[in-house]
C-alpha positions as a Markdown table, in Angstrom:
| # | Residue | x | y | z |
|---|---|---|---|---|
| 1 | Unk | -0.2 | 0.0 | 0.0 |
| 2 | Unk | 3.0 | 2.3 | 0.9 |
| 3 | Unk | 4.4 | 1.9 | -2.7 |
| 4 | Unk | 1.3 | 2.8 | -4.3 |
| 5 | Unk | 1.1 | 5.8 | -2.4 |
| 6 | Unk | 4.9 | 6.9 | -3.3 |
| 7 | Unk | 3.9 | 6.2 | -7.0 |
| 8 | Unk | 0.8 | 8.2 | -7.0 |
| 9 | Unk | 2.7 | 11.2 | -5.5 |
| 10 | Unk | 5.6 | 10.8 | -8.2 |
| 11 | Unk | 2.8 | 11.1 | -10.8 |
| 12 | Unk | 1.6 | 14.0 | -9.4 |
| 13 | Unk | 5.0 | 15.7 | -9.3 |
| 14 | Unk | 6.0 | 14.5 | -12.7 |
| 15 | Unk | 2.3 | 16.3 | -14.0 |
| 16 | Unk | 3.1 | 19.4 | -12.2 |
| 17 | Unk | 6.8 | 19.8 | -13.9 |
| 18 | Unk | 5.5 | 19.1 | -17.5 |
| 19 | Unk | 2.9 | 22.0 | -16.7 |
| 20 | Unk | 5.4 | 24.2 | -15.7 |
| 21 | Unk | 7.6 | 23.8 | -18.5 |
| 22 | Unk | 4.8 | 24.2 | -20.8 |
| 23 | Unk | 4.0 | 27.4 | -19.4 |
| 24 | Unk | 7.3 | 28.6 | -19.3 |
| 25 | Unk | 7.7 | 27.5 | -23.1 |
| 26 | Unk | 4.3 | 29.5 | -23.8 |
| 27 | Unk | 5.5 | 32.7 | -22.2 |
| 28 | Unk | 8.9 | 32.7 | -23.6 |
| 29 | Unk | 7.4 | 32.4 | -27.4 |
| 30 | Unk | 4.8 | 35.3 | -26.2 |
| 31 | Unk | 2.3 | 33.4 | -28.8 |
| 32 | Unk | -1.2 | 33.8 | -28.4 |
| 33 | Unk | -3.7 | 30.7 | -29.2 |
| 34 | Unk | -6.9 | 31.6 | -31.1 |
| 35 | Unk | -10.0 | 29.7 | -31.3 |
| 36 | Unk | -10.4 | 28.2 | -35.1 |
| 37 | Unk | -13.7 | 30.1 | -35.0 |
| 38 | Unk | -12.5 | 33.4 | -34.5 |
| 39 | Unk | -11.3 | 35.8 | -37.3 |
| 40 | Unk | -8.7 | 38.3 | -36.5 |
| 41 | Unk | -8.4 | 41.3 | -38.8 |
| 42 | Unk | -4.9 | 41.4 | -40.4 |
| 43 | Unk | -2.8 | 44.0 | -42.6 |
| 44 | Unk | 0.6 | 43.8 | -43.7 |
| 45 | Unk | 3.7 | 46.3 | -43.3 |
| 46 | Unk | 3.6 | 48.3 | -46.3 |
| 47 | Unk | 6.6 | 50.5 | -47.6 |
| 48 | Unk | 6.1 | 54.4 | -49.5 |
| 49 | Unk | 5.1 | 57.6 | -48.9 |
| 50 | Unk | 3.5 | 58.8 | -45.5 |
| 51 | Unk | 1.7 | 62.1 | -44.6 |
| 52 | Unk | 1.2 | 62.8 | -41.0 |
| 53 | Unk | -1.7 | 64.6 | -40.2 |
| 54 | Unk | -3.3 | 66.5 | -36.8 |
| 55 | Unk | -7.2 | 67.1 | -37.0 |
| 56 | Unk | -9.1 | 69.0 | -34.7 |
| 57 | Unk | -12.4 | 70.8 | -34.3 |
| 58 | Unk | -12.2 | 74.5 | -34.3 |
| 59 | Unk | -14.7 | 77.8 | -34.2 |
| 60 | Unk | -14.3 | 80.4 | -36.9 |
| 61 | Unk | -13.4 | 83.9 | -35.9 |
| 62 | Unk | -12.1 | 87.2 | -37.7 |
| 63 | Unk | -8.7 | 88.1 | -36.9 |
| 64 | Unk | -7.8 | 91.3 | -35.2 |
| 65 | Unk | -11.6 | 91.5 | -34.0 |
| 66 | Unk | -12.7 | 94.6 | -32.2 |
| 67 | Unk | -13.6 | 93.5 | -29.0 |
| 68 | Unk | -16.7 | 95.1 | -27.2 |
| 69 | Unk | -15.7 | 95.3 | -23.5 |
| 70 | Unk | -17.5 | 96.6 | -20.3 |
| 71 | Unk | -16.3 | 100.0 | -19.2 |
| 72 | Unk | -15.3 | 100.5 | -15.6 |
| 73 | Unk | -18.6 | 102.4 | -13.9 |
| 74 | Unk | -17.0 | 102.4 | -10.2 |
| 75 | Unk | -20.7 | 101.0 | -9.1 |
| 76 | Unk | -20.2 | 97.1 | -9.5 |
| 77 | Unk | -21.8 | 95.2 | -12.4 |
| 78 | Unk | -23.8 | 96.8 | -15.2 |
| 79 | Unk | -27.1 | 95.5 | -16.5 |
| 80 | Unk | -27.3 | 95.0 | -20.3 |
| 81 | Unk | -30.2 | 96.9 | -21.6 |
| 82 | Unk | -29.4 | 96.5 | -25.6 |
| 83 | Unk | -27.6 | 93.7 | -27.4 |
| 84 | Unk | -27.4 | 93.4 | -31.0 |
| 85 | Unk | -27.8 | 89.6 | -31.6 |
| 86 | Unk | -25.0 | 87.3 | -33.4 |
| 87 | Unk | -24.9 | 87.7 | -37.1 |
| 88 | Unk | -26.1 | 91.6 | -37.4 |
| 89 | Unk | -24.4 | 93.5 | -40.3 |
| 90 | Unk | -23.4 | 96.7 | -38.6 |
| 91 | Unk | -21.1 | 99.8 | -40.0 |
| 92 | Unk | -18.9 | 102.2 | -38.4 |
| 93 | Unk | -20.6 | 104.2 | -35.4 |
| 94 | Unk | -23.5 | 101.9 | -35.0 |
| 95 | Unk | -24.6 | 100.9 | -31.4 |
| 96 | Unk | -23.8 | 97.6 | -30.3 |
| 97 | Unk | -24.4 | 97.2 | -26.6 |
| 98 | Unk | -25.9 | 99.6 | -24.3 |
| 99 | Unk | -25.8 | 99.4 | -20.3 |
| 100 | Unk | -28.3 | 100.7 | -17.8 |
| 101 | Unk | -27.4 | 104.0 | -16.8 |
| 102 | Unk | -29.8 | 104.8 | -13.9 |
| 103 | Unk | -27.0 | 104.9 | -11.2 |
| 104 | Unk | -24.7 | 107.3 | -13.0 |
| 105 | Unk | -27.4 | 109.7 | -14.0 |
| 106 | Unk | -28.2 | 109.9 | -10.4 |
| 107 | Unk | -24.4 | 110.4 | -9.7 |
| 108 | Unk | -24.3 | 113.2 | -12.4 |
| 109 | Unk | -27.4 | 115.1 | -11.0 |
| 110 | Unk | -25.8 | 115.2 | -7.4 |
| 111 | Unk | -22.5 | 116.4 | -8.9 |
| 112 | Unk | -24.4 | 119.0 | -10.7 |
| 113 | Unk | -26.0 | 120.0 | -7.9 |
| 114 | Unk | -22.9 | 120.3 | -6.0 |
| 115 | Unk | -21.2 | 122.1 | -8.7 |
| 116 | Unk | -24.0 | 124.6 | -8.8 |
| 117 | Unk | -23.3 | 125.1 | -5.0 |
| 118 | Unk | -19.8 | 125.1 | -5.2 |
| 119 | Unk | -19.8 | 128.0 | -8.0 |
| 120 | Unk | -22.1 | 130.0 | -5.9 |
| 121 | Unk | -19.8 | 129.9 | -2.9 |
| 122 | Unk | -17.0 | 131.1 | -5.1 |
| 123 | Unk | -19.0 | 134.1 | -5.9 |
| 124 | Unk | -19.7 | 134.8 | -2.5 |
| 125 | Unk | -16.2 | 133.9 | -1.4 |
| 126 | Unk | -15.2 | 136.7 | -4.3 |
| 127 | Unk | -17.6 | 139.3 | -3.2 |
| 128 | Unk | -16.8 | 139.1 | 0.6 |
| 129 | Unk | -13.1 | 139.3 | -0.3 |
| 130 | Unk | -13.8 | 142.5 | -2.2 |
| 131 | Unk | -15.8 | 144.2 | 0.2 |
| 132 | Unk | -13.1 | 143.4 | 2.8 |
| 133 | Unk | -10.3 | 144.3 | 0.7 |
| 134 | Unk | -11.9 | 147.8 | 0.2 |
| 135 | Unk | -12.4 | 148.5 | 3.6 |
| 136 | Unk | -9.0 | 147.7 | 4.4 |
| 137 | Unk | -7.8 | 149.9 | 1.2 |
| 138 | Unk | -9.8 | 152.6 | 2.9 |
| 139 | Unk | -7.9 | 152.5 | 6.2 |
| 140 | Unk | -4.7 | 152.3 | 4.9 |
| 141 | Unk | -5.4 | 155.6 | 3.0 |
| 142 | Unk | -6.9 | 157.0 | 6.3 |
| 143 | Unk | -3.9 | 156.1 | 8.0 |
| 144 | Unk | -1.5 | 157.7 | 5.5 |
| 145 | Unk | -3.5 | 160.9 | 5.4 |
| 146 | Unk | -3.2 | 161.0 | 9.4 |
| 147 | Unk | 0.7 | 160.6 | 8.9 |
| 148 | Unk | 0.9 | 163.3 | 6.5 |
| 149 | Unk | -1.1 | 165.5 | 8.7 |
| 150 | Unk | 0.5 | 164.8 | 11.5 |
| 151 | Unk | 4.1 | 165.4 | 9.8 |
| 152 | Unk | 2.7 | 168.7 | 8.8 |
| 153 | Unk | 2.0 | 169.6 | 12.6 |
| 154 | Unk | 5.7 | 168.6 | 13.3 |
| 155 | Unk | 7.3 | 170.9 | 11.1 |
| 156 | Unk | 5.8 | 173.9 | 13.4 |
| 157 | Unk | 7.8 | 172.3 | 16.4 |
| 158 | Unk | 10.5 | 174.9 | 15.7 |
| 159 | Unk | 8.3 | 177.9 | 17.0 |
| 160 | Unk | 6.4 | 176.0 | 19.4 |
| 161 | Unk | 6.4 | 175.5 | 23.0 |
| 162 | Unk | 8.6 | 172.3 | 23.9 |
| 163 | Unk | 5.5 | 170.7 | 25.2 |
| 164 | Unk | 3.4 | 171.2 | 22.4 |
| 165 | Unk | 6.4 | 170.1 | 19.8 |
| 166 | Unk | 6.6 | 166.9 | 22.1 |
| 167 | Unk | 3.0 | 166.2 | 21.6 |
| 168 | Unk | 3.2 | 166.9 | 17.8 |
| 169 | Unk | 6.2 | 164.2 | 17.5 |
| 170 | Unk | 4.1 | 161.6 | 19.6 |
| 171 | Unk | 1.2 | 162.3 | 17.5 |
| 172 | Unk | 3.2 | 161.3 | 14.4 |
| 173 | Unk | 4.8 | 158.4 | 15.6 |
| 174 | Unk | 1.5 | 156.9 | 16.5 |
| 175 | Unk | -0.1 | 157.7 | 13.0 |
| 176 | Unk | 2.9 | 156.0 | 11.3 |
| 177 | Unk | 2.5 | 153.1 | 13.7 |
| 178 | Unk | -1.3 | 153.1 | 12.4 |
| 179 | Unk | -0.3 | 153.3 | 9.0 |
| 180 | Unk | 2.2 | 150.4 | 9.4 |
| 181 | Unk | -0.5 | 148.3 | 11.1 |
| 182 | Unk | -3.1 | 149.2 | 8.2 |
| 183 | Unk | -0.6 | 148.1 | 5.7 |
| 184 | Unk | 0.0 | 144.7 | 7.3 |
| 185 | Unk | -3.6 | 144.0 | 7.9 |
| 186 | Unk | -4.4 | 145.1 | 4.0 |
| 187 | Unk | -1.8 | 142.1 | 2.9 |
| 188 | Unk | -3.2 | 139.5 | 5.5 |
| 189 | Unk | -6.6 | 140.3 | 4.5 |
| 190 | Unk | -5.7 | 140.1 | 0.9 |
| 191 | Unk | -3.8 | 136.5 | 1.6 |
| 192 | Unk | -6.8 | 135.4 | 3.5 |
| 193 | Unk | -9.1 | 136.3 | 0.9 |
| 194 | Unk | -7.4 | 134.8 | -2.0 |
| 195 | Unk | -6.8 | 131.4 | 0.1 |
| 196 | Unk | -10.9 | 131.5 | 0.7 |
| 197 | Unk | -11.5 | 131.7 | -2.9 |
| 198 | Unk | -9.0 | 129.1 | -3.8 |
| 199 | Unk | -10.9 | 126.6 | -1.2 |
| 200 | Unk | -14.2 | 127.4 | -2.9 |
| 201 | Unk | -12.7 | 127.0 | -6.3 |
| 202 | Unk | -11.0 | 124.0 | -5.7 |
| 203 | Unk | -14.5 | 122.6 | -4.5 |
| 204 | Unk | -16.4 | 123.8 | -7.5 |
| 205 | Unk | -13.5 | 121.9 | -9.5 |
| 206 | Unk | -13.9 | 118.7 | -7.6 |
| 207 | Unk | -17.7 | 119.0 | -8.6 |
| 208 | Unk | -17.1 | 119.7 | -11.9 |
| 209 | Unk | -14.8 | 116.8 | -12.4 |
| 210 | Unk | -17.4 | 114.6 | -10.6 |
| 211 | Unk | -19.9 | 115.6 | -13.2 |
| 212 | Unk | -17.5 | 115.3 | -16.0 |
| 213 | Unk | -16.6 | 111.7 | -15.0 |
| 214 | Unk | -20.5 | 110.7 | -14.8 |
| 215 | Unk | -21.0 | 112.1 | -18.1 |
| 216 | Unk | -18.0 | 110.1 | -19.3 |
| 217 | Unk | -19.1 | 106.9 | -17.8 |
| 218 | Unk | -22.6 | 107.4 | -19.2 |
| 219 | Unk | -21.3 | 107.9 | -22.6 |
| 220 | Unk | -18.8 | 105.1 | -22.2 |
| 221 | Unk | -22.0 | 102.9 | -21.3 |
| 222 | Unk | -23.1 | 102.9 | -24.8 |
| 223 | Unk | -20.7 | 100.7 | -27.1 |
| 224 | Unk | -20.3 | 101.6 | -30.7 |
| 225 | Unk | -18.7 | 99.9 | -33.8 |
| 226 | Unk | -15.4 | 101.3 | -34.9 |
| 227 | Unk | -15.4 | 99.1 | -37.8 |
| 228 | Unk | -18.4 | 97.6 | -40.1 |
| 229 | Unk | -18.9 | 93.8 | -39.9 |
| 230 | Unk | -20.6 | 91.0 | -38.2 |
| 231 | Unk | -21.7 | 91.1 | -34.7 |
| 232 | Unk | -20.7 | 88.1 | -32.7 |
| 233 | Unk | -21.9 | 87.9 | -29.2 |
| 234 | Unk | -19.5 | 85.7 | -26.9 |
| 235 | Unk | -20.7 | 83.3 | -24.0 |
| 236 | Unk | -21.3 | 84.3 | -20.5 |
| 237 | Unk | -19.3 | 82.1 | -18.0 |
| 238 | Unk | -20.3 | 84.3 | -15.1 |
| 239 | Unk | -22.2 | 82.6 | -12.4 |
| 240 | Unk | -22.7 | 79.4 | -14.4 |
| 241 | Unk | -22.0 | 75.8 | -12.8 |
| 242 | Unk | -20.0 | 74.4 | -15.6 |
| 243 | Unk | -19.2 | 70.8 | -16.1 |
| 244 | Unk | -17.4 | 68.7 | -18.5 |
| 245 | Unk | -19.5 | 69.1 | -21.9 |
| 246 | Unk | -21.4 | 72.1 | -20.6 |
| 247 | Unk | -22.8 | 74.4 | -23.1 |
| 248 | Unk | -22.1 | 78.2 | -22.1 |
| 249 | Unk | -25.0 | 80.7 | -23.0 |
| 250 | Unk | -24.5 | 83.7 | -24.6 |
| 251 | Unk | -24.8 | 87.2 | -23.2 |
| 252 | Unk | -28.2 | 88.5 | -23.7 |
| 253 | Unk | -30.3 | 91.6 | -22.6 |
| 254 | Unk | -30.8 | 91.8 | -18.8 |
| 255 | Unk | -27.5 | 89.9 | -18.0 |
| 256 | Unk | -25.3 | 91.8 | -15.3 |
| 257 | Unk | -21.7 | 92.2 | -16.8 |
| 258 | Unk | -18.6 | 93.2 | -14.7 |
| 259 | Unk | -16.1 | 95.7 | -15.9 |
| 260 | Unk | -13.4 | 94.1 | -18.1 |
| 261 | Unk | -15.6 | 91.4 | -19.6 |
| 262 | Unk | -15.7 | 90.8 | -23.5 |
| 263 | Unk | -19.4 | 90.8 | -24.5 |
| 264 | Unk | -19.1 | 90.8 | -28.0 |
| 265 | Unk | -16.6 | 91.0 | -31.0 |
| 266 | Unk | -16.6 | 92.2 | -34.6 |
| 267 | Unk | -14.3 | 90.3 | -36.7 |
| 268 | Unk | -12.2 | 91.8 | -39.1 |
| 269 | Unk | -13.5 | 89.9 | -42.5 |
| 270 | Unk | -10.3 | 90.3 | -44.3 |
| 271 | Unk | -8.2 | 87.8 | -41.7 |
| 272 | Unk | -10.4 | 85.0 | -40.6 |
| 273 | Unk | -9.1 | 82.4 | -38.7 |
| 274 | Unk | -10.0 | 79.1 | -36.8 |
| 275 | Unk | -9.5 | 78.8 | -33.1 |
| 276 | Unk | -8.9 | 75.2 | -32.3 |
| 277 | Unk | -8.4 | 73.1 | -29.2 |
| 278 | Unk | -5.8 | 70.3 | -29.7 |
| 279 | Unk | -4.4 | 67.7 | -27.3 |
| 280 | Unk | -1.1 | 68.4 | -25.5 |
| 281 | Unk | 0.2 | 65.2 | -26.9 |
| 282 | Unk | 0.1 | 66.6 | -30.4 |
| 283 | Unk | 1.8 | 69.7 | -29.6 |
| 284 | Unk | 5.4 | 68.4 | -30.5 |
| 285 | Unk | 4.3 | 67.8 | -34.1 |
| 286 | Unk | 2.9 | 71.4 | -34.9 |
| 287 | Unk | 4.8 | 74.4 | -35.6 |
| 288 | Unk | 3.9 | 77.9 | -36.9 |
| 289 | Unk | 3.6 | 78.0 | -40.9 |
| 290 | Unk | 2.3 | 74.6 | -41.1 |
| 291 | Unk | -0.2 | 74.0 | -44.0 |
| 292 | Unk | -3.8 | 73.2 | -43.0 |
| 293 | Unk | -7.2 | 72.3 | -44.8 |
| 294 | Unk | -10.0 | 74.0 | -43.3 |
| 295 | Unk | -13.6 | 72.6 | -43.9 |
| 296 | Unk | -16.5 | 74.7 | -42.6 |
| 297 | Unk | -19.4 | 72.5 | -41.6 |
| 298 | Unk | -22.1 | 74.5 | -42.9 |
| 299 | Unk | -20.4 | 74.7 | -46.4 |
| 300 | Unk | -20.6 | 71.3 | -47.4 |
| 301 | Unk | -17.7 | 70.2 | -49.9 |
| 302 | Unk | -15.9 | 73.7 | -49.5 |
| 303 | Unk | -12.2 | 73.3 | -48.3 |
| 304 | Unk | -10.3 | 76.3 | -47.6 |
| 305 | Unk | -6.6 | 76.6 | -47.4 |
| 306 | Unk | -4.7 | 77.9 | -44.4 |
| 307 | Unk | -1.5 | 77.9 | -41.9 |
| 308 | Unk | -0.7 | 77.7 | -38.3 |
| 309 | Unk | -0.5 | 81.2 | -37.1 |
| 310 | Unk | 0.1 | 80.9 | -33.2 |
| 311 | Unk | 0.0 | 78.3 | -30.8 |
| 312 | Unk | -1.0 | 79.3 | -26.8 |
| 313 | Unk | -0.6 | 78.1 | -23.4 |
| 314 | Unk | -1.7 | 74.5 | -22.3 |
| 315 | Unk | -4.6 | 74.2 | -20.3 |
| 316 | Unk | -6.7 | 71.3 | -18.5 |
| 317 | Unk | -6.1 | 68.6 | -16.1 |
| 318 | Unk | -3.2 | 66.1 | -16.3 |
| 319 | Unk | -5.4 | 63.6 | -17.9 |
| 320 | Unk | -6.9 | 65.8 | -20.6 |
| 321 | Unk | -4.5 | 68.8 | -21.2 |
| 322 | Unk | -5.0 | 70.9 | -24.2 |
| 323 | Unk | -3.7 | 74.1 | -26.0 |
| 324 | Unk | -5.3 | 76.5 | -28.3 |
| 325 | Unk | -4.1 | 76.7 | -31.8 |
| 326 | Unk | -5.1 | 79.6 | -34.1 |
| 327 | Unk | -5.1 | 78.8 | -37.9 |
| 328 | Unk | -5.1 | 81.5 | -40.3 |
| 329 | Unk | -7.2 | 81.2 | -43.5 |
| 330 | Unk | -5.3 | 82.2 | -46.4 |
| 331 | Unk | -8.4 | 83.1 | -48.8 |
| 332 | Unk | -11.6 | 84.2 | -47.2 |
| 333 | Unk | -15.1 | 82.8 | -48.5 |
| 334 | Unk | -17.8 | 85.3 | -48.8 |
| 335 | Unk | -20.1 | 82.7 | -47.1 |
| 336 | Unk | -17.9 | 82.6 | -43.8 |
| 337 | Unk | -19.5 | 84.1 | -40.5 |
| 338 | Unk | -18.4 | 84.1 | -37.1 |
| 339 | Unk | -18.7 | 81.2 | -34.6 |
| 340 | Unk | -19.0 | 78.5 | -37.7 |
| 341 | Unk | -17.7 | 75.2 | -36.5 |
| 342 | Unk | -14.7 | 74.0 | -38.8 |
| 343 | Unk | -12.9 | 70.9 | -39.2 |
| 344 | Unk | -8.9 | 71.3 | -39.5 |
| 345 | Unk | -6.6 | 68.8 | -40.9 |
| 346 | Unk | -2.9 | 70.0 | -40.2 |
| 347 | Unk | -0.1 | 68.6 | -42.5 |
| 348 | Unk | 2.7 | 67.7 | -40.2 |
| 349 | Unk | 5.3 | 66.0 | -42.1 |
| 350 | Unk | 5.5 | 63.7 | -45.3 |
| 351 | Unk | 7.9 | 60.9 | -45.2 |
| 352 | Unk | 9.1 | 58.9 | -48.3 |
| 353 | Unk | 10.1 | 55.4 | -48.5 |
| 354 | Unk | 9.2 | 54.5 | -45.2 |
| 355 | Unk | 7.7 | 51.4 | -43.4 |
| 356 | Unk | 4.4 | 51.9 | -42.0 |
| 357 | Unk | 1.1 | 50.1 | -41.1 |
| 358 | Unk | -2.1 | 51.7 | -39.6 |
| 359 | Unk | -2.1 | 53.1 | -36.0 |
| 360 | Unk | -4.5 | 50.3 | -35.0 |
| 361 | Unk | -2.0 | 47.6 | -35.3 |
| 362 | Unk | 0.5 | 49.2 | -33.0 |
| 363 | Unk | 0.3 | 48.5 | -29.3 |
| 364 | Unk | 2.1 | 50.5 | -26.6 |
| 365 | Unk | 2.8 | 49.3 | -22.9 |
| 366 | Unk | 5.3 | 50.6 | -20.3 |
| 367 | Unk | 7.3 | 52.6 | -22.9 |
| 368 | Unk | 7.3 | 49.9 | -25.3 |
| 369 | Unk | 5.9 | 49.8 | -28.8 |
| 370 | Unk | 5.0 | 46.1 | -30.2 |
| 371 | Unk | 2.9 | 44.4 | -32.7 |
| 372 | Unk | 1.3 | 40.9 | -33.0 |
| 373 | Unk | 2.7 | 39.1 | -36.2 |
| 374 | Unk | 0.9 | 36.6 | -37.7 |
| 375 | Unk | 2.6 | 33.0 | -37.3 |
| 376 | Unk | 4.8 | 32.2 | -40.6 |
| 377 | Unk | 2.9 | 29.9 | -43.2 |
| 378 | Unk | 3.9 | 26.3 | -42.8 |
| 379 | Unk | 5.0 | 26.9 | -39.5 |
| 380 | Unk | 3.9 | 24.7 | -36.7 |
| 381 | Unk | 3.2 | 28.0 | -34.5 |
| 382 | Unk | -0.6 | 28.7 | -34.3 |
| 383 | Unk | -2.1 | 32.4 | -33.8 |
| 384 | Unk | -0.1 | 35.7 | -33.4 |
| 385 | Unk | 3.6 | 36.4 | -31.8 |
| 386 | Unk | 4.2 | 39.5 | -30.2 |
| 387 | Unk | 7.3 | 41.5 | -31.3 |
| 388 | Unk | 8.7 | 44.6 | -30.4 |
| 389 | Unk | 9.4 | 47.3 | -32.8 |
| 390 | Unk | 10.8 | 50.9 | -33.2 |
| 391 | Unk | 8.1 | 53.8 | -33.1 |
| 392 | Unk | 9.5 | 56.6 | -35.6 |
| 393 | Unk | 6.6 | 58.8 | -36.0 |
| 394 | Unk | 2.8 | 58.1 | -35.3 |
| 395 | Unk | 0.0 | 59.9 | -37.0 |
| 396 | Unk | -3.7 | 59.3 | -36.2 |
| 397 | Unk | -3.9 | 56.7 | -39.2 |
| 398 | Unk | -0.5 | 55.9 | -40.2 |
| 399 | Unk | 2.3 | 54.8 | -38.0 |
| 400 | Unk | 6.1 | 54.8 | -39.3 |
| 401 | Unk | 8.0 | 52.0 | -37.5 |
| 402 | Unk | 11.4 | 50.0 | -38.0 |
| 403 | Unk | 12.3 | 46.3 | -37.1 |
| 404 | Unk | 9.8 | 44.6 | -39.4 |
| 405 | Unk | 10.2 | 43.6 | -43.1 |
| 406 | Unk | 7.8 | 44.8 | -45.9 |
| 407 | Unk | 4.9 | 42.5 | -46.0 |
| 408 | Unk | 4.9 | 41.4 | -42.7 |
| 409 | Unk | 1.2 | 40.4 | -41.5 |
| 410 | Unk | 0.2 | 41.7 | -38.3 |
| 411 | Unk | -3.2 | 42.0 | -36.5 |
| 412 | Unk | -5.3 | 44.9 | -36.2 |
| 413 | Unk | -6.4 | 44.0 | -32.8 |
| 414 | Unk | -5.3 | 42.5 | -29.5 |
| 415 | Unk | -5.5 | 38.4 | -30.5 |
| 416 | Unk | -6.1 | 37.6 | -26.7 |
| 417 | Unk | -8.9 | 40.3 | -26.4 |
| 418 | Unk | -10.5 | 39.3 | -29.7 |
| 419 | Unk | -10.5 | 35.3 | -28.7 |
| 420 | Unk | -12.2 | 36.6 | -25.5 |
| 421 | Unk | -14.6 | 39.2 | -26.9 |
| 422 | Unk | -15.8 | 37.8 | -30.1 |
| 423 | Unk | -14.9 | 39.3 | -33.3 |
| 424 | Unk | -17.3 | 42.7 | -33.0 |
| 425 | Unk | -14.2 | 44.7 | -32.4 |
| 426 | Unk | -12.3 | 43.3 | -34.9 |
| 427 | Unk | -15.2 | 43.7 | -37.8 |
| 428 | Unk | -15.2 | 47.5 | -36.6 |
| 429 | Unk | -11.3 | 48.0 | -37.1 |
| 430 | Unk | -11.6 | 46.3 | -40.6 |
| 431 | Unk | -14.8 | 48.6 | -41.7 |
| 432 | Unk | -12.3 | 51.6 | -40.5 |
| 433 | Unk | -9.2 | 50.4 | -42.2 |
| 434 | Unk | -11.6 | 49.7 | -45.5 |
| 435 | Unk | -13.2 | 53.2 | -45.2 |
């Protein structure tokens, strides 16, 4: 009985070892077995010309647009009372936006009332100063006459008694003192009057500045076009609870606008451009001056030529960072309008005589690029073998590689996933490739 148990244990160990060897060989070969009933879409490595492109969707707008910006009012947000709709044709001098001026008109009336009161005080100060100066002037004239009269009396001193002559000298000195004091009083009164008048004039100037500023703000709350063109009303994101995919509503009459916000713009029709948001991963492929094809969504079959004009800063979260790219339209179409949705294809590079395959056939993991190569005809191996390749350039539809021979057949989808999930994915890939 003991020998039987030993034999059974030995058989179990041999079976486990065989299974382990089989698993190791399968991992070393990195071959994927596929059910005979499952069809894996495949393609071959080709050699030839490859054009690398970047596509994006953008919004059409005029270059060097005239911006309609909310002016500073000094009293918080400004309610919109009039706003031309998007698409309105306007000429130079036409009113585009009007804001509520109730508060500014009240400020103007207050400033004008303060100005009238200040101007009246200026007149009163000037009249009081003139009267006071006239009185001081009369005092100086009187004291001067007293000095002259006392001087005449003092000339008689040689023939008068000593005590009388002494009284004349005292009277002359007193007259002179009164004249000096009156002269000083006159100068002091003149300086004081000038100061009082200047204070009242300063108050009047302050009130005038407030009135003028109120008038200027009222005038600025009516925005007029400096050039002709089409009105394009922008979105109002103030107070909106935004989430991914949310649509920002345009400004409309009744909305509150804060100073510095851009409500609308009038594009320069001679310099159209497309504003497109492009994933950050494509930034390294783009450069200013690259050629682009622009297809407005509402102009079926129409393709415009353009070029990359500028690239802005990157924004967004770490998982979906994007940057703003401006594509200038080389020759405008009269049917173009601001805000049109457009589809842009930017030609990044053209490579000649290179090995390439569809982008669906290349897979990446842990910084490695690899493909699934079909088993060679006549070989005993079944399925596909994972093979690492060198990625040279990757486009949206074509990928340039190195490490395979021309004509090598590779899978267009992961064979292991295909065998688990049926051929639905494979069929979709084949349809996309055929298209």
